[in-house]
N, C-alpha and C positions, 0 to 999 in steps of 0.2 A: 441335452442342455449342458453347456460347459460353464464352469465357474470362471471368474476372472483369472484366477491363478492357472486354470487349465488353458485358457486362451494364451496366456503368456508362455506356458510351457510349449505349446504347439508352435508359437511364433519363433521362440528361441531355437527349438529343435530344427525347424525348417531352415533357419539361418545357418545352423552348424552343419547340416547335411550337405548342402550345396550352395555355391555362391551364385549360380545362374538364376535367371528369372523362372518362375513357375507360373504356369498358365492360371489366369484368374478363374474363379468359379463362374459358372454360367449365371447370368443375371436372372433374378426372380421373374416368374411369369406374370406376376401382378405387382403393381406399385404399392408399397406400404402406405398406410393411411397417415395423413398429416395430423400432427397434434393440434387440436383446436382449443383445448382448455388446459393450458399449461399449469394453471394454479393447482390443479389436482395432483400434479407430480411434485409439488414443492413440500419439503419437510423442514420447517424452520428449526427443528431440534438438531439437525446435522451441525456438528461443530460445537455443540454445547457441552461436550466432554472431551478429554484428551488434549486440551490446550488450544482448541479452536477459538475459544473466547467469544463465541456468538451468543446471541440472546434470542429467545423464542417468542417474544411478546408481539403485540399488535402494532403494526407500522405500515405505512403506504410508501411507494417509491419516493426516495429522497426526503422523507418526512421529517419535520421538526420534532414532532412528538412521537415517542415510541414507548408504549405502555407495557412494561414487562417486569417480572418478579425480581426482587432482590433476595437471594438465598443467603442463609447464615449457617456458619459452622460453630456458632457459640461465641462469636466475638463481634459485638456491635460496631466496632471500629474497623472491621475488615470483612468484607463480604466473602461468601464461599467461592464465588467465581470472579475472575478478573474484571468482567463487565457485568457483575451482579448475579448472574445465574450459573449454577453448576448442576448439571444433570445428576451427578452422583451424590449430591447433598440436597435432597428434596425437603428443605425446611425454609419457609418464606417469612420474612419480617415486613414485607410491604411490596407494593407494585409502583415502581418509579416511573416518571414521565419522560425521561430522556436517557438515551444510551448511545454508545459508539460501538460499531460492530468489529469485533476481533482485535481490539487494541492489545498490545503485548505487555503492558505494565499491569501489576496487580497491587492495588486496584487500578482499573483503567481510567475511565473518565466518566463524568456525568453521574447517572443514577440519581437524578435530582428529584426531591420531594416524594419519597416512598409513602404510599397511602395503604394502610393496613386495615382490612375488615376484621374486627375483633368481636367474638361472641363471648361476652362476660362483663363483669363490673370492672371499670377502670378505677383501681384503688391505689395506684402508685404511679409515679412518673415513669413513662416508658423509657426515658433516657437512663433512669437508674437501673433498668433491666439490662445490665451490661453484657450478659451472656445470652440474651434473647431466649431466656427460659420461660418467660410468661407471655409476652406480647408477640408471639410468633407461632407458627403452626407447621407441622409436617404435612406432607401430602403424598399420594401415590400417583405414579405416572399413568396408571390405567384410568385415572380420573382427570387427566390433563389432555387438552386438545390445543395444538398450535397450528394455525393456518395463516396464510398471508392476509394480514389485516385484522385478524381476530385471535384472541387468546382466551381460553376458558379453563378453569380448574376448580375442583371441589376439594377444599382443605379437609384435613382430618378433624378439624374443629367443627365441621358441618357447614361452614360458610362456602357458598359458591360465588366465584368472581367471573364475570363475563365482560370482556373488554374489546372495544373496537375504536378505530381512529380515522380521522381525516389527516390533512397535512399538518394542521396546527391545533387541532382540538380532538377530543375523544368523548366517548360515552361508556360508562361502566355501570353494569347492573349487578347488585350484590344481594344474594338471598341468604338470610340467616336462619338457623334452625328454630323451630317453634319452642317458645319458652325461654329462649336465651336473650340476654341483653344484646342489642345491635349497636355497634359503634364503628365509626371510621376514624382511624388515627392518622393524623398528618404529621409525619416525622420531618418537619421543615428543614432542620439543619443537617439531616443524616444522608448527605450525598456520599457517593462512594469514597471520595477522597477527603470528606469532611467539609467544613465551610468556615468562612470568616464571620458571617452574620446571617441571620434569618429572621423572618417575622411572619405572624399570622394574625388575621382578623376574622372573627366569626360574627355574622349578623343574622340572628334568628328571625328577625322581622322579614327579611328578604330571602331567607333560606340560602344564603351564600357563604362561602368561605374563600377568602383571598389571602395572598401573601407572596413572599419571595424568598430566594436564597442567594446570597452572595458567595460565589465559589469559583472553582477553577482547579488549579494544582494538578494538572495532568502529569502523570509520572512523578508526583511529588514525594513518593517514598522510594524512588529508585535508588539503589545503592550507589550507582555511578553518576553522581551529580544531582540527585533528587531534591536535596534541601533547597536548591536554587529555585525549584518550581513550586515551592509551597507559598503560592500567592494567588490572589483572586484576579479574574479578568472579565467575568460576566455576572450579571444578576438575572436569574430566571424568575419571571412573574407568572402567577397563575390566577385564574378566576373560575370557581366552581359553583354550579347551581344544582339544586336538588328538587325532586318531585314530591318530597315528603317534608313535613314540618319536623323540626328538631324537638326531641323530648328532653334533651339536656345538652350541655356543652362543658368544656373544660380546657385548661391549658396547662403547660408545664414549662419550667426552666430549670435545667440541670436536674437535681433530685426533688425539686419542689413541685407538687401537684396542686392546682387551683381548681377544684370543682366549680362549675358555673362561670369560669373565666372565659373571656372572649378575645383577649389580646395577649401576645407574648412575643418575646424576641430574644435572640442569642445564638451565637454560633458554636461550633465544636473545636475549631482550629484544624490544623492539617497534620497533626501527629498521629500516632497509632498507639494502641494498647493503653497503658495506665496514664499516659500523657493526655489522652483524649476521652477516655471512658468516663461516662457519667455527665458529660457536658452536652449542652444543646437545648433546643426548644421545639415546641410543637403544640398541637391542640387536637381536640376530638369533638365530634358531634355524635349524639345518640338519637336513636329512633325507636318509637313504639311499634313501628311496622317491622315485618320480617323481610320485606323486599324494598330496595332503594335503588333509584336510578340517579346517577350523577353525570353531569355534563361539565367538561372542563376545557378551557382554552389557555394556551401559554404564549409568552412573548419574552424576547430578550431586551425589549425597549421600555415597556411600561405596563402597568396594570390595565390602563385603559386600552392599550393595544391588545392585551390578552382577552379582554372582554369583546373587542371588535372581531378578533380572530374566531372566537367561539360563535358569535352571532352570525358571522358570514358563512361559516362552514357547517354548522349544525343547526337544524331548524327546531322549532318547538315540538313538531311531531316525530322527530327522529328518535329511534331507539337503537339498541345494539345491532339488531337484525338488519335494519335499513342502512345503517352506516357500514356494516360489514359487507352488505351486498354491493355498495358503491366501491368499497375497497377491493373487492374481488374483481369487479370490472376494470378498475384502474390497474391492478396487477396483471390481469390478462392482457390488457392493451400494451403494457410495457414488455411483458415476457414474450409477446408475439413479435418482438423485434427480431427474434430468431425463431423461426418455425422449423421443426424437424419432422422427418417421417422415418418410421422404423425404429430400431433399437430395442433393447430389452427393458423391462420395467425398472430394473436397478439403474441402467444407464440414463433413462429419462428422469428418474428421481435425482440422481447425482447432477445431471446437466442443468435441469431447471432450478434446482436449489442453488447451484452455483450462480446461475443468472440472477436469482432472487437476492443472494448476498451481494452481488455486484451492483444491484440497484438500491442498496440501503444507504449509499453515500455517493456524492456529497449530500449534506443535509441543509434544507432550507433554514435560513436564519432571519429572513425578512418577514415582515407582517403583511397582511392583506392590503394595508394602506401604502406599502412600498417603502417602509422605513426599516432600518437595521442598525445593530450595534457595531460600530467600527472597532478596529484594533486600538484606537486612541481612547476608547471608553465613551465616545460621543455617539449620538444618534444621527444617522445620515440618510438621505434619500437615495434611491437607486440611481445609478448613472443613466445617462440618456440612452434609450434603447434597451436597457437591461430589464429583463422580465422578473428576475428574482435574485437575491443574494444567497450564496451558499457558504457554508463553513465546513470544518472537519476535513483537513487535507493531510493525510499521512504520507508526505511527499516521498521520503526515502523508499517506502514500500510501493506506493501506488504507481510511480512513474515507470515501473518495470513491466506492468501489464494492465493495471486497471484503467489508467487514464487513456490508453490507446483503445481499449474496449469501449469506454465511455464515448470517445470521439467517433468511433466507428458506428455505434448504435444510436447515440443521442447527440448529434452535432450541436443542436440548439442548447441542450443542457451544458455541453462542454463550453460553448461560447459564454454563457452566463457564469460558468465556473471560472473561466479564465479572467473575465472581468471582475469577479469577486476577489480573486487572489490579487489582482492588480489594485483594486480598491483598498484592500487591507495593507498592501505594501506601501501605498501612498500615505496611509494614515500611520504607518510604522516607520517614518523617516526614510522611506525608500527601500527598506529591507524586506525581502521576500522570505519570510520564515519557512523553515523546512517542515514544520509540523504545526499546523494551525488547528487549535481546538475551539470550535465555535467561531470566535473572533480573536482569540488570544494567541500570540506567538509563544510557543513553548520551547523552541530550539532543539527538540528531541531529534536524535540521530545525527547524520552527517551529510555533507555534500550540498549541492545546490539544485534540488529536484525540480523546482518550478521551471527552469530553463528547458530541459528536455520535455517536460509535460506540455508546456505551451507550444514549443516548436512542433511537437507531435500533433497537437490539436491543429495547428496551421497546415501541416502536411496533409492531414486528413480532411482538409477543406473547411475547417472551422474559421470563420471570418468575422462573426458578429460580436466582436469585442474591440477595444481600443488597441489594435494590433501594434501600431507604431509606438504608442505610449508605453505599452507593456514591454516591447522589445527594447526601447531605449533605456527603460528602467533596469531591465535585467542585464544589459550590457554594462551600464554604469556599475551595477553591483559586482560584475565580474572584472572590472578594470580600475575602479577607484577604491582604495582601502577605506574601511569604515572603522571608527574607534573601537567598536565592540570586538573587532578581530584580534585585539591584543589582550582580551579578557580571558581569564581562566574560570570565570564563574560557570558553574554547571558542568565543567569538564570532569571526566569524559562523559559522553552520552547526551549531554544537553548544553554543549558549549554555545555561548551567546553569539559568537561571530558566525555570520552566515557564510562568508568567505574568510575563514580565520587566517589572520596574519597574511593578508593578500600581498602586501609589499614583499615579504620574504618569499612567498610563493613565486612571485614574478621575478625576483632576483635569482633564485636558485632553479626555477623551473620544476620544482617538486615541493611537496609539503614536508618540511623537516620534522622528524619525530620529536625532537627535543625543544623546538621553538615554534611549533605550528599553532599552539593553543587549540588543538582539535582532538577528536577522539583517537584517530590513528593516522599517521602521516601517509602511509601507503594507500589506505582506503580513501583519504581525502584527495590524493593525487588522482586516483582512478575516477572518483566521482566528478572532480573538476574537469578532467579531460573529457568525460562524457558530456558534461554541461557545456563546455567550450565548443565541442564539436556541434552540439545542438544549436548554439547561438550562431556559429559560423555558417552552418548550413541554412539556417533561417535567414541570416543576413543575405546570403546568395539569392534566396527566393525573393527578397525584398529589394534587390538591386543595391544593397549597401556594401559596396565593394571594399571600402576602407575597413569596416568592421570585420568583414569576412577575412581579409588578408591579415588582420591583426590576430584574430582568434583561431583561425584554422591551424597554424603551427602548434598551438597549445593543445590541440586534440591529440597530438603525439607525445605529450609529456609523460604518458604512462611508461614510456621507454626509460625514463630516468629513475624509476623505481623497480625496473625489471633487472634482476641480478642474475646473469648467466652462471655465476658461481654457486648460487643457492641451490642446494639439493642435488643429488646424483641424477635426477630425471632430466635435467637440462635447463634449469633456470626457473625462478619464481619471482613474483612480486615480493618486495621486502622493504621494510622501513629503513630510511636513511636519516642520518643526523645532518645538522646544518654545515658541518665541516666536510661533508661529502662521504664520510665513512658509513658503513652499513651497521644497523643494529645487530649485534652478534652476541651469542651464537644463534644460528638460524634453525628453525624447525618449520616444516611445511604445515604442521598441524597447529602451530601457535597462532593466537589472535593478536600478538604484539604488533601494533601498527595497523590493526584492522578493527572493524566495527561489526560485532555479531557474526563473525565468520573467520575462517582460517586463511592463511596465505594460499593453500591449495585451492580454495574456493575462489578467492578474489583474483587470482592470476588470470582467470578466464573472463574477467569483467572488462573486455575491450570489444564490445559488439560492433563498434564502428570501424574497427581496423583488425579484423580477424586474420587477414592475409599477413599483416605486419606481425601480429602475435605468432602466427604459425612460423614465419621466417625466423623470428627470434628463438623459437624452440628447435629449429633445425629443419624446418620444412613441413609441408602438410601431412606427410606420412607419419613423421615423428609426433606431430601434434595430435593426430588421430589415435596413435598408440597411447599417448598420455590420457586422452579422453576415455579410452577403453578402461584404463586402470582407475580412472576417476569414478566411473560408473559401476565398476564391478569389484567385488571383494576377491581376495586371492583364490577362493574356491570357485570363482566364476559366477556366484550369485549376485543379484543386483544390490547395490548399496542404497539404503533407504534412510540414512541418517545415523547419528551417533558415532561417526568416525570422521575426525577432522581432516583426514587425508582424502576423503571421498565426498561424493555428491550428497548434499543435504537438501532434500525436497521440502523441508519444513520452514525454510527462511529464504529471504529474497535475493541475496547477492548472487546466487548461482542458478536461479530458476530458468535462465535463458539457455544454459549450457546444452541441454539435449538437442537443441536446434543448430549448434555450431558445426556438427558434422556436415551439414549442407555446404558450408563454405570450404570444407576440407575435402570435398569431392567424394564423400561417402554418405549420401542422403539416406540410404537404407538403414544406416545406424541411427539416424535421427528418428526414423519411423518406428523402429523397434524400441528405442529408449523412451520416447514419448509415450508409446502405448504401455510400456512396462510400468512407468511411474504413475500414469493415470489409473492403471489397474491395481497396483500394489498399495498406493497410499491415499487414494480418494475412494471413499466407500459410502454406503448408506449407513444410517444409524448415528447416534450422538457423537461417536468418535470418528466420523467420516472425513474430517479434514486433517491434513498432515501437520498443521501447525497453526499459529495465530492467523486468523483470516486477514488481519491487518487492513481493515476497511475494504474488504472485497478483493484484495490482490491475489491471494491464493485461489479464490474462487474464479477470478478472471483467467488465471492460468489454465484451469480445467476447461473453461468455455472455449478458449483458443485451441487447446489440445483436441477437444472433441470435434471442432470444426476442421481440424487439419491444417492450421496456420498459426503463425506467431510473428509478432513484429521483429523485423531484422534488427532494427535499432529503436530505442525508445522515442527518437525524435523525427523519424521518417515514417512513411506509410507502406513501404514494401513489406510483404508478408512471406516468411519462409514456410515452405510446405512440409507437412507430414501427412499421415494417412487419416482421412476422416473416419469417425466412428459411426455415423449415420448414413443410410443410403441417400438421403437428400436433406439439404438445409437451405432455407431461404433467409438471407441476412438482409433485413429491411431497415435501412437507415431512416431516421426521422426527417430527412430532407428529400425523400422520395426515391433515392437510389436503392436498387436491389442487386445483390450479388447472390447467385445460386451456386451451391457446391453439391455436386452429385457424385456419389460413389456407389454405383448400383450393386456391387458385390460386397459392400460393407458387412462385416460380421465379426464375431469374436476372433476367428482365426485369420481374417484377411487384414494382416498388419502392414503389408508392403505395397508400395506404389509400383504398378507395372508401366503405366503411361498416363499422360495428362493431356487434355485438350482444353484450350481456352477460347471461348467464342467460336467453337467448331474447328479450330486449327490445332495441329500438334504443338505441344508446348514442352520443350526439352530443358527448361530451367527449373531449378528447385525453389523458385520464389515467384511471387506475383508482383507485378508493377503497381506503383501508386495509382496509375490511371485506371486500373480495374476497380480498385477500392473506391475511387472518387467518382467514376462514371458509371459503374455497374457492369455486370457481365456474367457469363456462365462458365463455370469451371467443372469439368468432368474428370474425376480421378478414378482410374481403374485400379483396383486393389486386389491382391492375391495373397497366397500363403507363403510364398518364398520370395527372397530378396532379388530384385532386378538390379544388378550391380553395374548396369551400363546406362540406366536413365539418369540424366542430369549430372553426369560426372565429367564431361568435357570442360576444359578450362573456360571456354566462352560461356558456359551455362552456370557457372558458380555465382553466388551472390556477389554484388559489386560493392566494394568499400568506397566511400566517398571522401577519402582523404588523399592528398597528393602522394603519388608513389613514382619511382623511377621504373624503367623497363625491366631492369634486373636488380631488384633492391637488395642491398646489404644492410642489415639492421644497424642503425646508429645507436648502439647500446653500450652500456658500461662494459668494459672488459673484465677479465678475471681480477679478483681481489685477493689479498693476502691477509688471513686472520692475524690480528695483533691484539691480544687481550680480549676486551669486550667489544672491539671494533674490527672492521675489515678494511684495510687501506685500499684505496680505489684508484685504478688507472682508467680514464675515460678515453675510448677510441671512437673518433667520429669520422668514419668512412661511410657517408650517409646515403640514404635512398631518396633524397630530394625533400625530406621533411626535417626542418631544423628543430631539434629537440631541446637543447639547452638554451639557445638564443634564437631570436627571430631575425637577427641581423645577418643578411645574406653574405656579408663579407667573410663570415666565418663558417658559412655553409659550403662545404667543399665543392659540391656539385654546382654551386653558383659562382665559383671563382672565374675570373675572366680568362685565365690561361688554361683552365681545365685541369691543373695539377691536383693530385690527391695529397692531402696533408694530414699527417698523424699529429695530433696535439694532446697535451696532457693538461688537465685542470688540477691545480694544487693550490691550497691556501698557504701562502708564504708571506713573511714580512718582505716589504719592498727592499730590494737590493739595488742601489744606484748603479752598481757595476753591470747589472743585467738589463738596465732600462732600454738599451739599444736593441735588445732581442726579444722584448716582450711588449704586449699591449694589454689594455684593459677594456673589456667589453662593457658597453653602456648598459647591457642587461644585467651584468654581474659585476658591479663596480669594485668590489673588494676582492675579486679573484683575478690573479694574474694568469695570462695564458701564454705559454712559451711554445714557439714552434721549434720542435726538436729535430725534425727531419723532414725532408721532402723526397718525393720520388715521382717519376713520370708515369 
């Protein structure tokens, strides 16, 4: 039996010994058994340490409620884990009803209404226990059990909590030690980020506890722009019933405890530490019995809706066991969307846990009655034909892997998700916010991720949403400046402008670092080029020629922030100022002009135009050499993070790069790189994720890697091939389409593709067409121990870029620049390849001139000189830049 590191060593040694193909091992004599009970391979604790920011509590696929611990490190205003739970800090102060999987802020989001089973007399206000010294308890992991849909733990206080849930409701059973006082504390105001207001009402006659919390503030403590998000945008209501009479009640507000009280209200605010400590409200109920069953429903619209959600989803006879059994069936149904055969125990655990994490979001926000809280703070009915409203869209992260996996496996969910985002945009003045928490626009991160997400949905056959309404709205956002685009509120990190300073972007054809009102000008340019390509391509599918013609040239504006002078390696993405000069001095490891990544990482973020990027770097061979250096340290070992010059598998901007070798004619390097990263940074155990799961994005990456495919671009459906990890996988879309992927020789050492057959025919391309994903089919990938350096390397077999190019492209890139103080004076040379980069006016696109002459032009910002008027003209796209024709040649 080989360890994952041994597999990698064998693969790399095989690659170094010889470049030719090595015969694949003989196929096994018997087929491996198909996994029929995937739930048993899921470990919800994976990612709960080491920065994964997952939570282990009870939740069903896409559930509104997620009942999970809030751990404390001794500060009531700051949970031990970004999303409540920290495996390495096993001390709990409550079990909260809502969570967001893997969000990267600390604290993250939600964690609403922690409910703490407390064995002992309540003699002081729990809010006054600011260090969680009294009303909290340690626990041991050997007394903890986390399974899909059920969470159980016995605390060191002797209390046992057993929790299970449906989509909008849950059942908790609490067992208290004999002789101890039994209480349940409702920490109403103590959401992870705090709260503006909260209230509780206890009714002993009906054995009910009801209340709500007004909160929000996602990333509200973030250093780069966080104060701007210290605001409320939703109120969560809950209704809880009990199978036991109360023996006592009490409430508290701030430091004041009121034994016998039944109502209380008050929030904590959104600060931290001393500015918030000791503030807030809650209540408790006591029991003479040692075991208590609680049933609870939640809603974002009203208390009555919370009651209806509970009544519809949990019956009078239900207990934790019966609800957990339904949750297990629900999880198995969802996880069987990909059935695999073979693989090691660790591979199955890693794979199905990644699937599990991918299914934790988006989250249902609508009630059983079909109502939901809109981004305008009002209650709305579902749109016509919509089944459910979803919230929680981590756009900057998810559009790179998660949304494509969602569309592939759950087209119907994707359709409702698309409609949900459109609904929220309509209620938000037409703005599609890049990070929606529940219903609230939070502005977190950068770019325009809804465009590639929805275009990708459409490419993968998702049609059951208002396609034309959503498309028109996204095009308007990309073409009509919005007042918020001139605001610096929340910058950087949470800039309010969705397309910040769009007018300036359209004028210059890049986002200027000094006037863009964005996180980073170069990053914004790359994100917008990706989004504009998505919209242009989608427009072509819809027959919207005018929009396609307007937006497609903008897909190449990444060229305007590619500086060939930057770095000795042959050019990098670099931030530019509005006067055309580069931000100087330059370092490939710097994040100046970028968002959560370095120039070295972002330079590769041109998935829709890899051939153009390669040409800009000096050709495919040179680009491949640079990728080699990107993935390997100087000693030849794999780069796995912590080096701004190299690949960072812990964050999203570069997670597509292992597959870029396919477009460079070296697909065997994709195969070894993907397998290396999957083996080195994805593991079992609490630290098994390489970074913040970011609402399932990092987990979705692993699912694709294990299946041996990855989206070529975020907005289309072609899949780039790598080597599958399982002998067979059945991808079963919820629209009835099935794609089977067979790799009979799959095993730890079988890293390299030898040949491929699609629907029984030889397949020499390193990618799968959209038609296969949308219509279904059979893919057989023969894998072996050595690299086949001839498969899928011919020019005709490389992935196709869907941007206009000329037959022999010469990159229309900025030429060399001359450092001058803190800037770099720039000469722009436009000997173009058929793509207008700075202007969409074909009069100035050399390949579009009537007489075919090539013209070298300079763009310089100068005062107008009347003496030169006869030899200059002004571009309508860049009205305050004069363009002088200095020379012509034939």
